[in-house]
N, CA, C and O atoms as a GROMACS GRO file, in nm:
protein
  596
    1MET      N    1  -0.334   1.419  -2.974
    1MET     CA    2  -0.243   1.327  -2.909
    1MET      C    3  -0.305   1.188  -2.914
    1MET      O    4  -0.420   1.171  -2.876
    2ALA      N    5  -0.230   1.091  -2.958
    2ALA     CA    6  -0.283   0.956  -2.979
    2ALA      C    7  -0.286   0.870  -2.853
    2ALA      O    8  -0.359   0.770  -2.850
    3ASN      N    9  -0.211   0.905  -2.752
    3ASN     CA   10  -0.204   0.824  -2.630
    3ASN      C   11  -0.239   0.906  -2.509
    3ASN      O   12  -0.246   1.029  -2.515
    4THR      N   13  -0.259   0.838  -2.397
    4THR     CA   14  -0.282   0.903  -2.268
    4THR      C   15  -0.159   0.880  -2.183
    4THR      O   16  -0.112   0.767  -2.170
    5PHE      N   17  -0.106   0.987  -2.126
    5PHE     CA   18   0.012   0.979  -2.042
    5PHE      C   19  -0.021   1.038  -1.906
    5PHE      O   20  -0.069   1.150  -1.896
    6THR      N   21   0.005   0.961  -1.801
    6THR     CA   22  -0.020   1.011  -1.666
    6THR      C   23   0.097   0.975  -1.576
    6THR      O   24   0.169   0.878  -1.600
    7GLN      N   25   0.115   1.054  -1.473
    7GLN     CA   26   0.215   1.028  -1.370
    7GLN      C   27   0.149   1.066  -1.237
    7GLN      O   28   0.178   1.171  -1.180
    8LEU      N   29   0.061   0.980  -1.189
    8LEU     CA   30  -0.016   1.007  -1.068
    8LEU      C   31   0.021   0.903  -0.962
    8LEU      O   32  -0.032   0.792  -0.961
    9LEU      N   33   0.111   0.940  -0.875
    9LEU     CA   34   0.154   0.852  -0.767
    9LEU      C   35   0.065   0.878  -0.647
    9LEU      O   36   0.063   0.988  -0.593
   10TYR      N   37  -0.007   0.775  -0.604
   10TYR     CA   38  -0.099   0.787  -0.492
   10TYR      C   39  -0.045   0.720  -0.367
   10TYR      O   40   0.018   0.615  -0.373
   11HIS      N   41  -0.070   0.785  -0.254
   11HIS     CA   42  -0.053   0.724  -0.122
   11HIS      C   43  -0.194   0.715  -0.066
   11HIS      O   44  -0.258   0.817  -0.039
   12ILE      N   45  -0.243   0.594  -0.048
   12ILE     CA   46  -0.382   0.570  -0.006
   12ILE      C   47  -0.381   0.504   0.131
   12ILE      O   48  -0.302   0.414   0.159
   13VAL      N   49  -0.472   0.551   0.216
   13VAL     CA   50  -0.483   0.497   0.352
   13VAL      C   51  -0.630   0.471   0.381
   13VAL      O   52  -0.715   0.556   0.355
   14PHE      N   53  -0.661   0.353   0.436
   14PHE     CA   54  -0.797   0.326   0.482
   14PHE      C   55  -0.791   0.230   0.600
   14PHE      O   56  -0.696   0.154   0.617
   15SER      N   57  -0.897   0.236   0.682
   15SER     CA   58  -0.894   0.160   0.807
   15SER      C   59  -1.002   0.053   0.812
   15SER      O   60  -1.094   0.050   0.730
   16THR      N   61  -0.988  -0.035   0.910
   16THR     CA   62  -1.088  -0.137   0.935
   16THR      C   63  -1.212  -0.069   0.993
   16THR      O   64  -1.204   0.040   1.048
   17LYS      N   65  -1.326  -0.135   0.980
   17LYS     CA   66  -1.452  -0.084   1.036
   17LYS      C   67  -1.434  -0.058   1.185
   17LYS      O   68  -1.387  -0.144   1.260
   18ASP      N   69  -1.472   0.063   1.227
   18ASP     CA   70  -1.459   0.107   1.366
   18ASP      C   71  -1.316   0.100   1.418
   18ASP      O   72  -1.292   0.100   1.538
   19ARG      N   73  -1.221   0.094   1.326
   19ARG     CA   74  -1.078   0.086   1.358
   19ARG      C   75  -1.044  -0.028   1.454
   19ARG      O   76  -0.956  -0.016   1.539
   20LEU      N   77  -1.117  -0.137   1.438
   20LEU     CA   78  -1.090  -0.254   1.522
   20LEU      C   79  -0.958  -0.318   1.480
   20LEU      O   80  -0.930  -0.327   1.361
   21PRO      N   81  -0.878  -0.363   1.575
   21PRO     CA   82  -0.747  -0.422   1.543
   21PRO      C   83  -0.760  -0.567   1.497
   21PRO      O   84  -0.722  -0.659   1.569
   22LEU      N   85  -0.814  -0.588   1.378
   22LEU     CA   86  -0.846  -0.722   1.330
   22LEU      C   87  -0.747  -0.778   1.227
   22LEU      O   88  -0.753  -0.896   1.194
   23ILE      N   89  -0.657  -0.693   1.176
   23ILE     CA   90  -0.559  -0.743   1.080
   23ILE      C   91  -0.445  -0.804   1.161
   23ILE      O   92  -0.357  -0.733   1.211
   24LEU      N   93  -0.448  -0.935   1.173
   24LEU     CA   94  -0.353  -1.005   1.258
   24LEU      C   95  -0.218  -1.021   1.187
   24LEU      O   96  -0.213  -1.055   1.069
   25PRO      N   97  -0.109  -0.996   1.260
   25PRO     CA   98   0.025  -1.003   1.199
   25PRO      C   99   0.054  -1.136   1.130
   25PRO      O  100   0.124  -1.138   1.029
   26ALA      N  101   0.001  -1.246   1.183
   26ALA     CA  102   0.031  -1.377   1.125
   26ALA      C  103  -0.018  -1.392   0.981
   26ALA      O  104   0.037  -1.472   0.906
   27ARG      N  105  -0.122  -1.316   0.942
   27ARG     CA  106  -0.178  -1.330   0.807
   27ARG      C  107  -0.179  -1.199   0.729
   27ARG      O  108  -0.235  -1.193   0.619
   28LYS      N  109  -0.119  -1.095   0.785
   28LYS     CA  110  -0.114  -0.964   0.721
   28LYS      C  111  -0.050  -0.972   0.582
   28LYS      O  112  -0.100  -0.912   0.487
   29ASP      N  113   0.059  -1.047   0.570
   29ASP     CA  114   0.128  -1.055   0.442
   29ASP      C  115   0.041  -1.118   0.334
   29ASP      O  116   0.050  -1.081   0.217
   30GLU      N  117  -0.044  -1.214   0.372
   30GLU     CA  118  -0.137  -1.275   0.276
   30GLU      C  119  -0.234  -1.169   0.223
   30GLU      O  120  -0.264  -1.164   0.104
   31LEU      N  121  -0.284  -1.085   0.315
   31LEU     CA  122  -0.374  -0.977   0.274
   31LEU      C  123  -0.304  -0.884   0.177
   31LEU      O  124  -0.361  -0.845   0.075
   32CYS      N  125  -0.181  -0.848   0.207
   32CYS     CA  126  -0.106  -0.757   0.119
   32CYS      C  127  -0.084  -0.819  -0.018
   32CYS      O  128  -0.096  -0.751  -0.120
   33ARG      N  129  -0.052  -0.948  -0.022
   33ARG     CA  130  -0.034  -1.016  -0.152
   33ARG      C  131  -0.165  -1.021  -0.229
   33ARG      O  132  -0.166  -1.004  -0.352
   34TYR      N  133  -0.275  -1.043  -0.159
   34TYR     CA  134  -0.405  -1.047  -0.227
   34TYR      C  135  -0.437  -0.911  -0.289
   34TYR      O  136  -0.480  -0.903  -0.404
   35ILE      N  137  -0.417  -0.805  -0.213
   35ILE     CA  138  -0.441  -0.670  -0.266
   35ILE      C  139  -0.346  -0.640  -0.382
   35ILE      O  140  -0.384  -0.572  -0.478
   36TRP      N  141  -0.224  -0.690  -0.375
   36TRP     CA  142  -0.129  -0.674  -0.486
   36TRP      C  143  -0.189  -0.736  -0.613
   36TRP      O  144  -0.180  -0.678  -0.721
   37GLY      N  145  -0.250  -0.854  -0.599
   37GLY     CA  146  -0.314  -0.920  -0.713
   37GLY      C  147  -0.430  -0.841  -0.769
   37GLY      O  148  -0.450  -0.837  -0.890
   38ILE      N  149  -0.508  -0.778  -0.682
   38ILE     CA  150  -0.618  -0.693  -0.728
   38ILE      C  151  -0.562  -0.580  -0.814
   38ILE      O  152  -0.619  -0.548  -0.919
   39ASN      N  153  -0.452  -0.521  -0.772
   39ASN     CA  154  -0.388  -0.414  -0.849
   39ASN      C  155  -0.348  -0.463  -0.988
   39ASN      O  156  -0.369  -0.394  -1.087
   40LYS      N  157  -0.290  -0.582  -0.994
   40LYS     CA  158  -0.250  -0.638  -1.124
   40LYS      C  159  -0.370  -0.653  -1.216
   40LYS      O  160  -0.364  -0.618  -1.334
   41LYS      N  161  -0.482  -0.704  -1.160
   41LYS     CA  162  -0.603  -0.724  -1.241
   41LYS      C  163  -0.658  -0.590  -1.292
   41LYS      O  164  -0.717  -0.585  -1.400
   42LEU      N  165  -0.638  -0.484  -1.215
   42LEU     CA  166  -0.686  -0.352  -1.254
   42LEU      C  167  -0.585  -0.278  -1.342
   42LEU      O  168  -0.608  -0.163  -1.380
   43ASP      N  169  -0.473  -0.343  -1.373
   43ASP     CA  170  -0.366  -0.285  -1.453
   43ASP      C  171  -0.306  -0.162  -1.385
   43ASP      O  172  -0.268  -0.065  -1.451
   44CYS      N  173  -0.299  -0.168  -1.252
   44CYS     CA  174  -0.237  -0.061  -1.173
   44CYS      C  175  -0.099  -0.109  -1.128
   44CYS      O  176  -0.076  -0.229  -1.115
   45HIS      N  177  -0.009  -0.016  -1.106
   45HIS     CA  178   0.126  -0.051  -1.063
   45HIS      C  179   0.140  -0.023  -0.914
   45HIS      O  180   0.146   0.092  -0.871
   46LEU      N  181   0.145  -0.129  -0.835
   46LEU     CA  182   0.159  -0.116  -0.690
   46LEU      C  183   0.308  -0.115  -0.656
   46LEU      O  184   0.382  -0.206  -0.693
   47TYR      N  185   0.350  -0.011  -0.586
   47TYR     CA  186   0.490  -0.001  -0.543
   47TYR      C  187   0.510  -0.061  -0.405
   47TYR      O  188   0.611  -0.126  -0.379
   48ARG      N  189   0.413  -0.038  -0.317
   48ARG     CA  190   0.426  -0.090  -0.181
   48ARG      C  191   0.290  -0.093  -0.114
   48ARG      O  192   0.208  -0.004  -0.133
   49ILE      N  193   0.268  -0.196  -0.036
   49ILE     CA  194   0.149  -0.205   0.048
   49ILE      C  195   0.196  -0.256   0.184
   49ILE      O  196   0.289  -0.336   0.192
   50ASN      N  197   0.131  -0.209   0.288
   50ASN     CA  198   0.157  -0.260   0.422
   50ASN      C  199   0.031  -0.237   0.503
   50ASN      O  200  -0.050  -0.150   0.472
   51ALA      N  201   0.017  -0.316   0.607
   51ALA     CA  202  -0.098  -0.301   0.695
   51ALA      C  203  -0.053  -0.323   0.838
   51ALA      O  204   0.040  -0.400   0.865
   52VAL      N  205  -0.119  -0.256   0.928
   52VAL     CA  206  -0.106  -0.282   1.071
   52VAL      C  207  -0.244  -0.327   1.117
   52VAL      O  208  -0.335  -0.343   1.036
   53GLU      N  209  -0.261  -0.346   1.245
   53GLU     CA  210  -0.383  -0.406   1.298
   53GLU      C  211  -0.512  -0.339   1.253
   53GLU      O  212  -0.613  -0.407   1.233
   54ASP      N  213  -0.511  -0.206   1.236
   54ASP     CA  214  -0.636  -0.135   1.210
   54ASP      C  215  -0.641  -0.054   1.081
   54ASP      O  216  -0.739   0.016   1.057
   55HIS      N  217  -0.538  -0.061   0.997
   55HIS     CA  218  -0.543   0.014   0.871
   55HIS      C  219  -0.436  -0.034   0.774
   55HIS      O  220  -0.344  -0.108   0.809
   56ALA      N  221  -0.452   0.012   0.649
   56ALA     CA  222  -0.359  -0.025   0.542
   56ALA      C  223  -0.312   0.100   0.469
   56ALA      O  224  -0.382   0.201   0.462
   57HIS      N  225  -0.191   0.091   0.415
   57HIS     CA  226  -0.131   0.196   0.332
   57HIS      C  227  -0.094   0.134   0.197
   57HIS      O  228  -0.044   0.022   0.191
   58ILE      N  229  -0.120   0.207   0.090
   58ILE     CA  230  -0.085   0.162  -0.045
   58ILE      C  231  -0.016   0.277  -0.117
   58ILE      O  232  -0.060   0.391  -0.111
   59VAL      N  233   0.094   0.245  -0.186
   59VAL     CA  234   0.159   0.340  -0.277
   59VAL      C  235   0.146   0.279  -0.416
   59VAL      O  236   0.199   0.171  -0.442
   60THR      N  237   0.077   0.349  -0.506
   60THR     CA  238   0.045   0.292  -0.637
   60THR      C  239   0.027   0.400  -0.743
   60THR      O  240   0.001   0.516  -0.713
   61HIS      N  241   0.041   0.357  -0.866
   61HIS     CA  242  -0.008   0.433  -0.980
   61HIS      C  243  -0.136   0.364  -1.023
   61HIS      O  244  -0.138   0.242  -1.040
   62ILE      N  245  -0.242   0.439  -1.041
   62ILE     CA  246  -0.369   0.381  -1.086
   62ILE      C  247  -0.379   0.402  -1.237
   62ILE      O  248  -0.350   0.511  -1.287
   63HIS      N  249  -0.420   0.299  -1.307
   63HIS     CA  250  -0.433   0.308  -1.453
   63HIS      C  251  -0.525   0.425  -1.489
   63HIS      O  252  -0.621   0.453  -1.417
   64SER      N  253  -0.497   0.490  -1.598
   64SER     CA  254  -0.572   0.610  -1.638
   64SER      C  255  -0.720   0.584  -1.664
   64SER      O  256  -0.799   0.678  -1.665
   65THR      N  257  -0.757   0.460  -1.685
   65THR     CA  258  -0.899   0.428  -1.709
   65THR      C  259  -0.975   0.396  -1.581
   65THR      O  260  -1.096   0.373  -1.585
   66VAL      N  261  -0.905   0.395  -1.466
   66VAL     CA  262  -0.966   0.360  -1.339
   66VAL      C  263  -0.978   0.484  -1.251
   66VAL      O  264  -0.878   0.549  -1.222
   67ALA      N  265  -1.099   0.517  -1.210
   67ALA     CA  266  -1.121   0.630  -1.120
   67ALA      C  267  -1.078   0.590  -0.979
   67ALA      O  268  -1.090   0.474  -0.940
   68LEU      N  269  -1.027   0.686  -0.903
   68LEU     CA  270  -0.979   0.659  -0.768
   68LEU      C  271  -1.087   0.594  -0.681
   68LEU      O  272  -1.060   0.492  -0.617
   69ALA      N  273  -1.206   0.650  -0.679
   69ALA     CA  274  -1.313   0.595  -0.596
   69ALA      C  275  -1.347   0.452  -0.637
   69ALA      O  276  -1.376   0.368  -0.551
   70GLU      N  277  -1.345   0.424  -0.765
   70GLU     CA  278  -1.373   0.288  -0.815
   70GLU      C  279  -1.261   0.193  -0.774
   70GLU      O  280  -1.287   0.079  -0.737
   71TYR      N  281  -1.138   0.239  -0.780
   71TYR     CA  282  -1.023   0.159  -0.737
   71TYR      C  283  -1.038   0.119  -0.590
   71TYR      O  284  -1.025   0.002  -0.556
   72ILE      N  285  -1.066   0.216  -0.504
   72ILE     CA  286  -1.081   0.190  -0.360
   72ILE      C  287  -1.195   0.091  -0.337
   72ILE      O  288  -1.181  -0.003  -0.260
   73LYS      N  289  -1.307   0.114  -0.404
   73LYS     CA  290  -1.423   0.025  -0.388
   73LYS      C  291  -1.387  -0.119  -0.426
   73LYS      O  292  -1.422  -0.212  -0.354
   74LYS      N  293  -1.319  -0.136  -0.538
   74LYS     CA  294  -1.283  -0.270  -0.583
   74LYS      C  295  -1.184  -0.336  -0.487
   74LYS      O  296  -1.198  -0.455  -0.456
   75VAL      N  297  -1.086  -0.262  -0.440
   75VAL     CA  298  -0.988  -0.318  -0.347
   75VAL      C  299  -1.056  -0.360  -0.217
   75VAL      O  300  -1.037  -0.472  -0.170
   76LYS      N  301  -1.135  -0.270  -0.159
   76LYS     CA  302  -1.201  -0.302  -0.033
   76LYS      C  303  -1.299  -0.419  -0.047
   76LYS      O  304  -1.298  -0.510   0.035
   77ASN      N  305  -1.382  -0.416  -0.151
   77ASN     CA  306  -1.481  -0.523  -0.168
   77ASN      C  307  -1.416  -0.659  -0.192
   77ASN      O  308  -1.456  -0.759  -0.133
   78ALA      N  309  -1.316  -0.662  -0.279
   78ALA     CA  310  -1.250  -0.788  -0.310
   78ALA      C  311  -1.173  -0.841  -0.188
   78ALA      O  312  -1.176  -0.961  -0.160
   79ALA      N  313  -1.105  -0.753  -0.116
   79ALA     CA  314  -1.031  -0.796   0.002
   79ALA      C  315  -1.126  -0.848   0.110
   79ALA      O  316  -1.098  -0.950   0.173
   80THR      N  317  -1.237  -0.780   0.130
   80THR     CA  318  -1.334  -0.826   0.230
   80THR      C  319  -1.391  -0.962   0.192
   80THR      O  320  -1.404  -1.049   0.277
   81ALA      N  321  -1.424  -0.981   0.065
   81ALA     CA  322  -1.477  -1.111   0.021
   81ALA      C  323  -1.374  -1.221   0.045
   81ALA      O  324  -1.410  -1.329   0.090
   82TRP      N  325  -1.248  -1.193   0.015
   82TRP     CA  326  -1.141  -1.291   0.035
   82TRP      C  327  -1.123  -1.323   0.184
   82TRP      O  328  -1.109  -1.439   0.222
   83ILE      N  329  -1.125  -1.220   0.267
   83ILE     CA  330  -1.110  -1.238   0.412
   83ILE      C  331  -1.223  -1.325   0.466
   83ILE      O  332  -1.200  -1.417   0.544
   84ARG      N  333  -1.345  -1.294   0.425
   84ARG     CA  334  -1.461  -1.370   0.475
   84ARG      C  335  -1.464  -1.513   0.421
   84ARG      O  336  -1.493  -1.607   0.495
   85ARG      N  337  -1.432  -1.528   0.294
   85ARG     CA  338  -1.433  -1.661   0.231
   85ARG      C  339  -1.336  -1.756   0.302
   85ARG      O  340  -1.366  -1.873   0.323
   86GLY      N  341  -1.219  -1.703   0.338
   86GLY     CA  342  -1.117  -1.787   0.400
   86GLY      C  343  -1.109  -1.775   0.551
   86GLY      O  344  -1.018  -1.831   0.613
   87SER      N  345  -1.202  -1.703   0.611
   87SER     CA  346  -1.198  -1.679   0.757
   87SER      C  347  -1.058  -1.635   0.800
   87SER      O  348  -1.003  -1.684   0.898
   88VAL      N  349  -1.002  -1.542   0.723
   88VAL     CA  350  -0.864  -1.499   0.743
   88VAL      C  351  -0.847  -1.423   0.875
   88VAL      O  352  -0.753  -1.449   0.950
   89PHE      N  353  -0.938  -1.330   0.904
   89PHE     CA  354  -0.931  -1.252   1.027
   89PHE      C  355  -1.062  -1.271   1.104
   89PHE      O  356  -1.165  -1.218   1.064
   90PRO      N  357  -1.058  -1.347   1.214
   90PRO     CA  358  -1.180  -1.371   1.292
   90PRO      C  359  -1.248  -1.241   1.334
   90PRO      O  360  -1.183  -1.145   1.375
   91GLY      N  361  -1.380  -1.240   1.322
   91GLY     CA  362  -1.456  -1.122   1.363
   91GLY      C  363  -1.454  -1.007   1.262
   91GLY      O  364  -1.495  -0.896   1.294
   92TRP      N  365  -1.405  -1.035   1.141
   92TRP     CA  366  -1.392  -0.929   1.039
   92TRP      C  367  -1.527  -0.864   1.012
   92TRP      O  368  -1.626  -0.932   0.987
   93ARG      N  369  -1.529  -0.729   1.018
   93ARG     CA  370  -1.653  -0.653   0.994
   93ARG      C  371  -1.643  -0.566   0.870
   93ARG      O  372  -1.738  -0.495   0.837
   94GLY      N  373  -1.532  -0.571   0.802
   94GLY     CA  374  -1.515  -0.492   0.681
   94GLY      C  375  -1.425  -0.372   0.703
   94GLY      O  376  -1.362  -0.357   0.807
   95TRP      N  377  -1.422  -0.288   0.601
   95TRP     CA  378  -1.341  -0.166   0.605
   95TRP      C  379  -1.431  -0.048   0.642
   95TRP      O  380  -1.550  -0.049   0.612
   96GLN      N  381  -1.373   0.050   0.705
   96GLN     CA  382  -1.444   0.174   0.737
   96GLN      C  383  -1.484   0.243   0.607
   96GLN      O  384  -1.412   0.234   0.507
   97ASP      N  385  -1.596   0.313   0.607
   97ASP     CA  386  -1.632   0.396   0.491
   97ASP      C  387  -1.524   0.503   0.475
   97ASP      O  388  -1.465   0.549   0.573
   98GLY      N  389  -1.500   0.542   0.354
   98GLY     CA  390  -1.407   0.651   0.327
   98GLY      C  391  -1.262   0.604   0.320
   98GLY      O  392  -1.230   0.488   0.341
   99TYR      N  393  -1.176   0.700   0.290
   99TYR     CA  394  -1.033   0.674   0.274
   99TYR      C  395  -0.963   0.809   0.266
   99TYR      O  396  -1.027   0.913   0.254
  100ALA      N  397  -0.833   0.806   0.272
  100ALA     CA  398  -0.751   0.924   0.246
  100ALA      C  399  -0.661   0.890   0.129
  100ALA      O  400  -0.603   0.781   0.123
  101ALA      N  401  -0.649   0.981   0.036
  101ALA     CA  402  -0.563   0.958  -0.081
  101ALA      C  403  -0.488   1.087  -0.111
  101ALA      O  404  -0.546   1.196  -0.116
  102PHE      N  405  -0.359   1.073  -0.131
  102PHE     CA  406  -0.272   1.187  -0.154
  102PHE      C  407  -0.190   1.161  -0.280
  102PHE      O  408  -0.141   1.050  -0.300
  103THR      N  409  -0.175   1.261  -0.363
  103THR     CA  410  -0.088   1.248  -0.479
  103THR      C  411   0.049   1.304  -0.443
  103THR      O  412   0.061   1.396  -0.363
  104HIS      N  413   0.151   1.244  -0.503
  104HIS     CA  414   0.289   1.285  -0.476
  104HIS      C  415   0.366   1.290  -0.607
  104HIS      O  416   0.329   1.226  -0.705
  105SER      N  417   0.473   1.364  -0.607
  105SER     CA  418   0.559   1.367  -0.724
  105SER      C  419   0.639   1.237  -0.729
  105SER      O  420   0.662   1.174  -0.626
  106ILE      N  421   0.681   1.199  -0.848
  106ILE     CA  422   0.756   1.076  -0.865
  106ILE      C  423   0.886   1.080  -0.786
  106ILE      O  424   0.938   0.975  -0.747
  107GLY      N  425   0.939   1.199  -0.762
  107GLY     CA  426   1.061   1.213  -0.683
  107GLY      C  427   1.043   1.171  -0.537
  107GLY      O  428   1.142   1.148  -0.468
  108GLU      N  429   0.920   1.161  -0.491
  108GLU     CA  430   0.893   1.120  -0.352
  108GLU      C  431   0.868   0.970  -0.339
  108GLU      O  432   0.845   0.920  -0.229
  109LYS      N  433   0.872   0.899  -0.450
  109LYS     CA  434   0.835   0.757  -0.450
  109LYS      C  435   0.916   0.675  -0.349
  109LYS      O  436   0.857   0.601  -0.270
  110GLU      N  437   1.047   0.686  -0.350
  110GLU     CA  438   1.130   0.605  -0.260
  110GLU      C  439   1.103   0.638  -0.114
  110GLU      O  440   1.101   0.548  -0.030
  111ARG      N  441   1.082   0.766  -0.081
  111ARG     CA  442   1.050   0.805   0.056
  111ARG      C  443   0.916   0.744   0.099
  111ARG      O  444   0.904   0.694   0.210
  112LEU      N  445   0.818   0.749   0.010
  112LEU     CA  446   0.686   0.690   0.041
  112LEU      C  447   0.695   0.539   0.061
  112LEU      O  448   0.634   0.485   0.152
  113ILE      N  449   0.769   0.474  -0.024
  113ILE     CA  450   0.787   0.329  -0.012
  113ILE      C  451   0.847   0.294   0.124
  113ILE      O  452   0.800   0.203   0.192
  114GLU      N  453   0.949   0.367   0.164
  114GLU     CA  454   1.012   0.343   0.295
  114GLU      C  455   0.916   0.371   0.409
  114GLU      O  456   0.911   0.298   0.507
  115TYR      N  457   0.838   0.479   0.396
  115TYR     CA  458   0.741   0.514   0.499
  115TYR      C  459   0.639   0.401   0.517
  115TYR      O  460   0.610   0.361   0.630
  116VAL      N  461   0.587   0.350   0.408
  116VAL     CA  462   0.487   0.244   0.414
  116VAL      C  463   0.551   0.114   0.463
  116VAL      O  464   0.489   0.040   0.539
  117LYS      N  465   0.671   0.088   0.419
  117LYS     CA  466   0.741  -0.033   0.460
  117LYS      C  467   0.762  -0.039   0.612
  117LYS      O  468   0.761  -0.147   0.670
  118ASN      N  469   0.780   0.076   0.674
  118ASN     CA  470   0.813   0.082   0.816
  118ASN      C  471   0.694   0.113   0.906
  118ASN      O  472   0.711   0.171   1.013
  119GLN      N  473   0.575   0.076   0.865
  119GLN     CA  474   0.455   0.108   0.943
  119GLN      C  475   0.454   0.044   1.082
  119GLN      O  476   0.410   0.108   1.177
  120GLN      N  477   0.500  -0.078   1.094
  120GLN     CA  478   0.496  -0.143   1.226
  120GLN      C  479   0.580  -0.063   1.327
  120GLN      O  480   0.534  -0.039   1.439
  121ALA      N  481   0.699  -0.024   1.290
  121ALA     CA  482   0.784   0.055   1.381
  121ALA      C  483   0.725   0.194   1.401
  121ALA      O  484   0.726   0.247   1.512
  122HIS      N  485   0.674   0.253   1.295
  122HIS     CA  486   0.617   0.387   1.302
  122HIS      C  487   0.503   0.395   1.403
  122HIS      O  488   0.493   0.492   1.478
  123HIS      N  489   0.418   0.293   1.405
  123HIS     CA  490   0.300   0.297   1.492
  123HIS      C  491   0.330   0.260   1.638
  123HIS      O  492   0.238   0.253   1.720
  124LYS      N  493   0.453   0.236   1.669
  124LYS     CA  494   0.494   0.226   1.809
  124LYS      C  495   0.506   0.367   1.869
  124LYS      O  496   0.504   0.384   1.990
  125ARG      N  497   0.520   0.467   1.779
  125ARG     CA  498   0.538   0.606   1.823
  125ARG      C  499   0.417   0.695   1.797
  125ARG      O  500   0.400   0.797   1.864
  126GLU      N  501   0.333   0.659   1.701
  126GLU     CA  502   0.223   0.746   1.661
  126GLU      C  503   0.098   0.662   1.633
  126GLU      O  504   0.104   0.562   1.562
  127SER      N  505  -0.014   0.705   1.690
  127SER     CA  506  -0.141   0.634   1.666
  127SER      C  507  -0.188   0.659   1.524
  127SER      O  508  -0.142   0.752   1.457
  128PHE      N  509  -0.281   0.575   1.478
  128PHE     CA  510  -0.336   0.594   1.344
  128PHE      C  511  -0.406   0.729   1.331
  128PHE      O  512  -0.387   0.798   1.231
  129VAL      N  513  -0.487   0.768   1.430
  129VAL     CA  514  -0.558   0.896   1.422
  129VAL      C  515  -0.459   1.012   1.415
  129VAL      O  516  -0.479   1.104   1.337
  130ASP      N  517  -0.354   1.007   1.496
  130ASP     CA  518  -0.252   1.114   1.491
  130ASP      C  519  -0.180   1.114   1.356
  130ASP      O  520  -0.151   1.220   1.302
  131GLU      N  521  -0.152   0.997   1.304
  131GLU     CA  522  -0.089   0.988   1.173
  131GLU      C  523  -0.180   1.048   1.065
  131GLU      O  524  -0.134   1.125   0.981
  132LEU      N  525  -0.308   1.013   1.068
  132LEU     CA  526  -0.402   1.064   0.970
  132LEU      C  527  -0.414   1.216   0.979
  132LEU      O  528  -0.415   1.284   0.876
  133LYS      N  529  -0.424   1.269   1.099
  133LYS     CA  530  -0.429   1.414   1.117
  133LYS      C  531  -0.305   1.481   1.057
  133LYS      O  532  -0.314   1.583   0.990
  134ARG      N  533  -0.188   1.421   1.083
  134ARG     CA  534  -0.064   1.477   1.031
  134ARG      C  535  -0.061   1.473   0.879
  134ARG      O  536  -0.024   1.571   0.814
  135LEU      N  537  -0.100   1.359   0.821
  135LEU     CA  538  -0.100   1.347   0.674
  135LEU      C  539  -0.196   1.448   0.611
  135LEU      O  540  -0.164   1.510   0.510
  136LEU      N  541  -0.314   1.463   0.670
  136LEU     CA  542  -0.411   1.560   0.618
  136LEU      C  543  -0.358   1.702   0.630
  136LEU      O  544  -0.373   1.782   0.538
  137ALA      N  545  -0.297   1.734   0.743
  137ALA     CA  546  -0.241   1.868   0.762
  137ALA      C  547  -0.127   1.894   0.664
  137ALA      O  548  -0.118   2.003   0.607
  138GLU      N  549  -0.039   1.796   0.644
  138GLU     CA  550   0.072   1.812   0.549
  138GLU      C  551   0.020   1.837   0.408
  138GLU      O  552   0.082   1.910   0.330
  139ALA      N  553  -0.093   1.776   0.374
  139ALA     CA  554  -0.153   1.793   0.241
  139ALA      C  555  -0.243   1.916   0.234
  139ALA      O  556  -0.303   1.946   0.131
  140LYS      N  557  -0.253   1.986   0.347
  140LYS     CA  558  -0.337   2.106   0.356
  140LYS      C  559  -0.484   2.076   0.325
  140LYS      O  560  -0.553   2.153   0.259
  141ILE      N  561  -0.530   1.961   0.376
  141ILE     CA  562  -0.668   1.920   0.360
  141ILE      C  563  -0.742   1.956   0.489
  141ILE      O  564  -0.705   1.911   0.597
  142LYS      N  565  -0.846   2.036   0.475
  142LYS     CA  566  -0.926   2.072   0.592
  142LYS      C  567  -1.014   1.953   0.630
  142LYS      O  568  -1.065   1.882   0.543
  143PHE      N  569  -1.031   1.932   0.760
  143PHE     CA  570  -1.111   1.820   0.806
  143PHE      C  571  -1.174   1.853   0.940
  143PHE      O  572  -1.125   1.938   1.015
  144ASP      N  573  -1.282   1.786   0.968
  144ASP     CA  574  -1.350   1.797   1.096
  144ASP      C  575  -1.312   1.673   1.175
  144ASP      O  576  -1.335   1.561   1.129
  145GLU      N  577  -1.255   1.692   1.294
  145GLU     CA  578  -1.206   1.578   1.372
  145GLU      C  579  -1.311   1.475   1.405
  145GLU      O  580  -1.279   1.358   1.428
  146LYS      N  581  -1.438   1.515   1.409
  146LYS     CA  582  -1.543   1.418   1.443
  146LYS      C  583  -1.552   1.308   1.337
  146LYS      O  584  -1.603   1.199   1.366
  147TYR      N  585  -1.503   1.335   1.214
  147TYR     CA  586  -1.506   1.234   1.109
  147TYR      C  587  -1.384   1.143   1.112
  147TYR      O  588  -1.374   1.049   1.032
  148LEU      N  589  -1.292   1.171   1.202
  148LEU     CA  590  -1.173   1.088   1.213
  148LEU      C  591  -1.187   0.980   1.319
  148LEU      O  592  -1.105   0.889   1.328
  149LEU      N  593  -1.290   0.991   1.399
  149LEU     CA  594  -1.306   0.896   1.511
  149LEU      C  595  -1.394   0.780   1.475
  149LEU      O  596  -1.417   0.692   1.559
   0.00000   0.00000   0.00000
């Protein structure tokens, strides 16, 4: 086969260091646009990104030459450098180590986009930790709760 063909739709979630509520609504959209640009540079197709005070959600296809862990590292490092350079979020301490990443079928793309789009309303009803537990359980990923705190 002369080409590489992939259909890997990712839903990625990661939080601020110590889950501090440092992503301020007034500049959240700038952060999302910056991360969108990182995706373009990595030749990844970002469908939707959103963030609330203590975490971010991304729905993307990652280019076949980019490993998931490398993608996360580049996004977090570049976003942190941008935040610090521009003093975007006062008291910024970085992103928490680790992340959650789930693959989905292309048929779920629109549902995922809507889910990520509605994070602000969603988190009026469910905390980030409860959301993460639910997402992990839905994906049948075993976890130790001490690593979620």
